[in-house]
C-alpha positions as CSV (number, residue, x, y, z in Angstrom):
1,M,127.2,75.0,123.0
2,L,124.0,74.7,121.7
3,G,123.0,77.5,124.0
4,N,125.4,79.7,122.8
5,T,124.7,79.0,119.1
6,F,121.1,79.9,119.9
7,K,121.8,83.0,121.8
8,S,124.2,84.3,118.8
9,A,121.5,83.6,116.1
10,L,118.9,85.3,118.5
11,L,121.2,88.3,118.9
12,V,121.8,88.8,115.1
13,S,117.9,88.5,114.4
14,L,117.4,91.2,116.9
15,M,120.0,93.4,115.5
16,A,118.6,92.9,112.3
17,F,115.3,93.8,113.3
18,A,116.5,96.9,115.3
19,T,118.4,98.3,112.6
20,G,115.5,98.1,109.9
21,A,117.6,95.1,107.9
22,M,115.2,93.1,106.1
23,A,115.5,90.6,103.2
24,E,114.0,91.6,99.8
25,I,111.7,89.5,97.8
26,T,112.6,88.2,94.7
27,L,110.6,89.5,91.7
28,S,109.9,87.0,88.7
29,A,108.9,87.7,85.1
30,T,105.3,86.6,84.4
31,Q,106.4,85.3,81.0
32,D,109.2,83.0,81.9
33,G,109.8,83.1,85.9
34,S,113.5,84.9,85.1
35,T,114.3,87.4,88.1
36,I,113.3,91.1,87.4
37,N,116.1,93.4,88.5
38,I,114.7,96.8,89.3
39,D,116.8,99.7,90.3
40,K,116.7,99.5,94.1
41,A,116.6,103.6,94.1
42,L,113.2,103.4,92.3
43,F,111.8,102.0,95.6
44,D,111.9,105.5,97.2
45,T,108.9,105.7,99.6
46,D,108.6,103.8,102.7
47,A,105.4,102.2,101.1
48,S,107.5,100.9,98.3
49,K,110.4,99.8,100.6
50,E,108.0,97.9,102.9
51,F,106.9,96.1,99.6
52,L,110.2,95.3,98.5
53,A,110.9,93.6,101.9
54,T,107.6,91.8,102.3
55,G,105.7,91.4,99.2
56,K,102.7,93.1,100.9
57,N,101.0,96.3,99.6
58,P,100.6,98.8,102.4
59,Y,98.2,100.9,100.4
60,I,95.5,98.4,100.5
61,G,92.5,99.9,102.0
62,N,94.0,103.3,102.1
63,E,91.4,105.6,100.4
64,E,93.8,108.4,99.5
65,A,96.1,106.0,97.7
66,I,93.2,104.3,96.1
67,K,92.0,107.6,94.8
68,K,95.5,108.4,93.2
69,G,95.6,104.8,91.8
70,K,92.4,105.4,90.0
71,K,94.0,108.5,88.5
72,I,97.0,106.5,87.4
73,F,95.0,103.6,86.0
74,N,93.2,106.0,83.9
75,L,96.1,108.0,82.9
76,Y,98.0,104.7,81.4
77,S,94.7,104.0,79.4
78,C,94.5,100.7,81.5
79,V,90.7,101.1,81.3
80,A,90.7,100.4,77.6
81,C,91.6,96.9,78.1
82,H,90.7,96.3,81.6
83,G,87.6,98.2,82.0
84,G,86.8,101.3,84.4
85,K,87.1,99.2,87.6
86,G,89.6,96.3,86.3
87,E,86.5,93.9,85.7
88,G,87.7,93.1,82.1
89,A,86.7,94.3,78.7
90,V,89.1,93.7,75.6
91,G,91.6,92.3,78.2
92,P,91.3,90.1,81.1
93,G,89.5,91.3,84.4
94,L,91.9,92.1,87.4
95,I,89.5,91.9,90.3
96,G,89.3,88.2,90.6
97,A,88.1,85.5,91.4
98,N,89.5,83.9,88.2
99,F,92.7,85.6,87.0
100,R,94.4,85.0,83.6
101,Y,97.7,84.4,85.6
102,A,97.0,82.9,89.1
103,K,100.0,84.7,90.4
104,N,98.0,87.8,90.1
105,A,95.9,86.8,93.2
106,T,98.9,88.2,95.2
107,N,100.0,92.0,95.2
108,K,103.5,90.6,94.6
109,G,102.3,88.8,91.4
110,M,100.2,91.5,90.1
111,F,103.1,93.7,90.5
112,E,105.4,91.5,88.5
113,T,102.9,91.2,85.8
114,I,102.2,94.9,85.5
115,W,105.8,95.9,85.8
116,H,107.3,93.3,83.1
117,G,104.2,92.5,80.9
118,T,103.1,89.3,79.7
119,N,103.2,86.8,76.9
120,G,99.7,87.9,76.0
121,G,100.5,91.2,74.5
122,M,100.2,93.7,77.5
123,G,103.5,95.7,77.4
124,A,105.4,96.5,80.6
125,K,104.8,99.6,82.4
126,G,107.9,99.7,84.6
127,F,110.9,101.7,84.2
128,G,112.6,98.2,83.5
129,L,111.4,97.8,79.8
130,M,110.3,101.4,79.0
131,A,111.8,104.7,78.5
132,P,112.6,106.1,82.0
133,D,110.3,109.0,81.0
134,D,107.2,106.8,80.1
135,G,107.2,104.3,83.0
136,I,105.2,103.9,86.2
137,K,107.2,104.0,89.4
138,P,106.9,101.3,92.0
139,D,105.1,103.7,94.6
140,E,102.6,104.5,91.9
141,L,102.0,101.0,90.7
142,L,101.1,99.9,94.4
143,K,98.6,102.4,94.3
144,V,97.2,101.1,91.1
145,I,97.0,97.8,92.6
146,A,95.4,99.3,95.6
147,F,92.7,100.6,93.4
148,I,92.0,97.4,91.7
149,R,92.0,95.5,94.9
150,S,89.4,98.0,95.9
151,N,86.9,96.9,93.3
152,S,87.1,93.1,94.2
153,N,83.7,91.7,94.8
154,V,85.4,88.5,96.4
155,G,87.2,90.2,99.2
156,T,90.7,89.7,97.7
157,T,93.2,92.0,99.1
158,G,96.6,90.4,97.6
159,N,98.0,90.8,100.9
160,E,96.5,87.3,102.3
């Protein structure tokens, strides 16, 4: 009997893998740990879908994505508070090894902090709390995070 249960579980797992079905990560607000609900339709690229499934940023180390992330970082004036490379200025450093929010050592944590904002005064950049024509899309945010990680002098990729 136990053998049949194992075979059934294995079959279901293989079918989920073959069809690309993956569990999604749960995104949590940096302020209070509450669940962040983001419209799944915004995860409209292969990279953003992979992130939603795994919490890993597929753009880490991708030079083209890093270059685009730098442009977006500048466009949203992130440099005004966090410096040209995320090293910190008026706002905290983003490149490690000491993060204002420990969860920012992971790409999932940094995504949550940027998307939903902080108690320390940073407003949300995500569509969830801003007007739809003034927010950043998940795919763009992953590129910004790839840019930030590319400047780390402690070797943190966030995908560890």
